[in-house]
TORRODO-880261 format. One record per atom (N, C-alpha, C, O, CB): x, z, y; residue in one letter. Coordinates in steps of 0.02 Angstrom, whole numbers, plus 50000, padded with zeros to 5 digits. Each point is the difference from the previous one (the first is absolute). Glycine has a CB too. Layout:
REM TORRODO-880261
XZYa/...
REM end
This chain:
REM TORRODO-880261
500435000049942m/499575000050058m/500455000050061m/500465004150006m/498605002049933m/500814989350107g/500414999550060g/499765004650054g/499475003049997g/500784985349974g/500175012050081r/499845004350057r/499354997950034r/499615004350021r/501614997749995r/498664991649989i/499404997650033i/499385002049961i/499505001950030i/501154988450018i/499385009349887e/499435002049958e/499865007450008e/499435002150006e/500844988749913e/500265013250080i/499925007250008i/499725001650069i/499565004250006i/501404997849916i/499284994650130l/499755001050068l/499264998050004l/499615003550033l/501544994350013l/498654996849921q/499314998049999q/499555005249967q/499455001450024q/500934986749973q/499865014849948i/499625005249965i/499925006150044i/499465002950004i/500964992849885i/500135006450143v/499985005950044v/499534998850059v/499595004250016v/501594998749950v/498884991250065v/499574998450057v/499274999749979v/499565002550035v/501384991150018v/498935003449889s/499314999749975s/499725006949987s/499435001450017s/500834987549932s/500145015450021a/499785006849985a/499855003850064a/499495003450005a/501184996549889a/499794999650154v/499915003650064v/499404997250037v/499595003850026v/501654998549980v/498714991149998a/499444996950036a/499345001549965a/499505001450034a/501274989450006a/499225009049894g/499395001549963g/499785007250010g/499405001250010g/500934990449906g/500135013050083s/499815007050010s/499815001250073s/499585004350014s/501174999249892s/499554992850139g/499835000650071g/499294997550013g/499625003250036g/501584995449995g/498634995849939v/499334997350007v/499505004849968v/499465001250028v/500994987049972v/499725014549943t/499565004849966t/499905006250044t/499445002550006t/500964993449881t/500145006450143a/499945005850044a/499554998650060a/499615004250020a/501544999449944a/498924990450064i/499584998150057i/499274999749979i/499565002550035i/501394991050016i/498915003449892i/499324999549975i/499715006949987i/499435001450019i/500844987449930i/500125015550019l/499765006949987l/499865003750065l/499515003650006l/501134996549887l/499804999150156a/499905003450065a/499364997650033a/499625004050028a/501624997249986a/498644992249984l/499394997350030l/499385002549963l/499505001750032l/501134988250003l/499405010449899l/499435002549961l/499875007350015l/499425002150008l/500844989649903l/500275012350093q/499915007150015q/499705001050069q/499585004550010q/501394998249916q/499234993150121r/499735000550068r/499254998449999r/499605003450032r/501524993450017r/498694997949914k/499294998249995k/499615005549966k/499455001750023k/500864986249972k/499965014949951w/499655005449965w/499915006050045w/499485003349999w/500994992749893w/500045005650149a/499955005650046a/499454998750051a/499625004650018a/501614998049966a/498734991250041k/499474998350048k/499315000549967k/499535002550030k/501264989950030k/499165005349877d/499375000649964d/499795007349993d/499425001750009d/500834987749930d/500245014950043d/499865007249994d/499765002950066d/499545004050002d/501324996849907d/499464997150145k/499815002550066k/499304997550018k/499605003850027k/501614996650009k/498654993349950s/499344997350013s/499475003749961s/499465001550026s/501044987349997s/499645012649914d/499535003849958d/499875006950030d/499445002450001d/500964991349897d/500135009550127a/499935006650029a/499584999750064a/499605004550012a/501514998949940a/498974991450087i/499614999250061i/499274999049984i/499565002950032i/501444992250026i/498855000749892v/499314998849979v/499695006549976v/499435001550018v/500854986749951v/500085015649991e/499735006549976e/499885004850057e/499495003550000e/501124994849893e/499845001850156a/499915004450058a/499384997950039a/499615004350023a/501634997749983a/498664991550003l/499414997650036l/499365001849963l/499505001950031l/501184988750015l/499335008949888k/499415001949961k/499845007450009k/499415001850007k/500854989249909k/500245013250083v/499895007250009v/499705001450069v/499545003950006v/501434998649916v/499314994250129l/499735000950067l/499284997550006l/499595003250033l/501574995850012l/498704995449924m/499324997350003m/499515004649964m/499445001150025m/501034987349979m/499725014349939v/499565004649965v/499855006150044v/499435002150007v/501044994149881v/500065006550141d/499915005950042d/499544998550059d/499555003950015d/501595000149951d/498984990550068r/499614998350060r/499274998549983r/499545002550033r/501504993150021r/498855000249896v/499314998249981v/499635006249975v/499425001050017v/500954987349954v/499965015849990r/499685006149974r/499825004750058r/499445002650003r/501204996449889r/499835002150153y/499885004550057y/499424997550043y/499545003750016y/501684999549983y/498824990350020l/499464997350043l/499335000049963l/499495001850029l/501364991150031l/499165005049878g/499384999949961g/499685006849996g/499405000850010g/501054989849924g/499955014550051q/499745006849996q/499745002450068q/499505003750003q/501294998749904q/499544995550147s/499775001950067s/499324997050015s/499555003450026s/501634997350012s/498734992949945y/499354996850012y/499465002949955y/499435000850022y/501174988750012y/499575012049905i/499525003049954i/499785006850026i/499415001749999i/501114992349903i/499965010050123a/499845006650027a/499564999450063a/499565004150012a/501525000449942a/499044990250085a/499604998950061a/499304997449983a/499535000950040a/501524996750023a/498874999449879g/499354997749979g/499814993050023g/499464997649985g/500225014150014g/500774985150039s/499864993250023s/500664996750020s/500525003250003s/498315000150037s/501134990249973i/500604996250018i/499814994350046i/499474997049993i/501085006149898i/499884995550157r/499894994150043r/500204993749962r/500435000349956r/499785006650149r/499474987649911l/500144993749965l/500734998050006l/500314998049951l/498514998550071l/501475004250037s/500704998150010s/500475004349957s/500494997549973s/499244998850144s/500115010249876d/500405004549959d/499934998149926d/500495000149962d/499375009150123d/499544989149895k/499884998049931k/500384993749983k/500314999549947k/498555005850057k/501124989850041e/500364993849989e/500765001249996e/500344997149958e/498754996650102e/501175010649983a/500725001649999a/500195003449935a/500524998549970a/499485002550155a/499585003649852l/500135003649938l/499984995249940l/500415000449955l/499105010150095l/500014985049951e/499954995049946e/500624995549999e/500244998149947e/498515002250061e/501504997950051e/500604995850006e/500615003749971e/500414997049965e/499104997350138e/500555012149913m/500555004049973m/499955000349923m/500504999649965m/499555007250142m/499344994049868h/499905000449928h/500194993349967h/500315000049947h/498775008550070h/500734985950013r/500194993449973r/500764999250000r/500284997449952r/498634997850089r/501425007050013a/500734999550004a/500325004249945a/500494997949969a/499445000250155a/499815007849865y/500255004449947y/499944996649932y/500475000149960y/499205010050107y/499764986949920k/499894996649936k/500464993949994k/500254998549945k/498565005450053k/501314992650057a/500454994249999a/500725002049985a/500394996049973a/498864998450109a/500935011749935l/500675002649984l/500065002149927l/500535002049977l/499585001850141l/499344995749846g/500015002049929g/499725006949988g/500095002949947g/500894989950039g/498675009850064g/499705006649992g/499485000249946g/499664995149986g/500565007050134g/499725003749850n/499515000949946n/499325002150029n/499884998950059n/501055004249860n/498654999950042g/499335001750022g/499925006950029g/499445002650003g/500194989949912g/500925010750107h/499955006850027h/499525000650058h/499715005450010h/501454996349953h/498744993150075l/499595000550060l/499294997449991l/499605000450046l/501434998350019l/498814998949876n/499344997049989n/499445005050011n/499474998250027n/501054993949892n/499565014050060t/499485005150007t/499865001450073t/499425000150022t/500925005049868t/500184996050148i/499915001450072i/499694993950035i/499555000850041i/501445007049957i/499254986349985m/499734993950032m/499264999049982m/499624997650041m/501534997349956m/498655006949943a/499294999549980a/499585004850042a/499454998350021a/500884998449861a/499935009350130e/499645004950041e/499964997650073e/499495000850032e/500885008549892e/500184987950101v/500014997350068v/499504994350007v/499664999450050v/501555004049963v/498744992549935e/499544994350000e/499285002450009e/499594996550031e/501204997149896e/499055012250046d/499315002750003d/499855003650065d/499425001950012d/500624999249865d/500465000050166l/499895003650062l/499584995950049l/500074993950004l/501025012149980l/498474997450052p/499634996450052p/500464998150058p/500485003650015p/498465002549952p/500914988250064l/500404997950058l/499745003650062l/499405001050008l/500824987749940l/500245013250095r/499825003150063r/500224995450057r/500474996149993r/499635015649957r/499574988950105k/500174995950059k/500555003550040k/500095006149998k/498744989250006k/501535000550032g/500505002850045g/500664999249975g/500485002150033g/498745005750004g/
REM end
């Protein structure tokens, strides 16, 4: 085996491992972003549950709801479901749906 062949093997090995390292670094970066995105979505779901539950219970305790408040609450509930939320809020939303509308 000549020097040129040995040099080609060494260069190929170094270049191959360098490319592999770059690919792995890019994949790890993407996975880290995906994990962060997942955490943000989960945090938004928690906040939406808290807000919809709090507002829903407030309107239920008051015994009525304004149309604009009802529409806003329904929009928050739809956003929560679009984020992948489960049925935790369905009971409160059903009770809010039955509330009489008040003026003002």
